[in-house]
C-alpha positions, 0 to 999 in steps of 0.5 A: 500500500502507498504511503503519504507524506507532507511536501512543503513549498517555499519561496526561497527559504526552504533551507532555513525552514528545514534546518529548523525542522532538522534541529527540532526533530533531531534528525539528519537529511536523507537528501538535500539538493539545489536547482543548480545541481540538476543535470543540464536540460535543453527544456529548462535552463535554471535561472541564476537567481534559482541556482542555490534554491532547494530543488528537493529535501527529505527529512525522515521524521519516523520510520514511516514518515518523511517531511519533504520540501523545495523552493519554488523557482522561475514561474512557479515562485509567484504561485506559492502562497500561504495556504497552498504551499503544501502537497500530499505526497504519495509514494506508491509501491509499484508503477501500476499503483502510481498510475491508478492513484494518479488517474483516479485522484486527478479526475476532474482536477488539473494535472500540473506535471504528467506521470513520467520518468525523471532524471532522479530515477523515479516515476513522478507526477503532480496535480491539483484535485477537483477540491483544490488539494495539491498532490504528488505521486511518486514510484521509486523503481528499485532498478533505476534507483540503483543508478541514482544516489 
């Protein structure tokens, strides 16, 4: 069965917030990376002002729960406001489960990123459901994850 975690979005202070959360929970990052560390892409050039912003951070809270987050960059930055700066993040156990949950939950909603293979090795997509709730669906394929730290 899929697990659900909270994914927080920030306008440039993600590192500061997560350093605070790290201290409060007494845990260490599982991963933290910036937009500047992304592999080059013809489709998207990271603006210089976004290079040091956090692309993704994972902080384990318990054996079952992760607190995750990122800074919004580029055109997304103006869309992040208090009240919509979080998403329910589903981590599916299979690609089929990810597709099923994505399809059912996004019905009558707005897909903001279709499910697709990503440079970090996951099968991932995002949408806002018909009730205005932001969702992320992720499947970490073990065969692809071995190739990506």
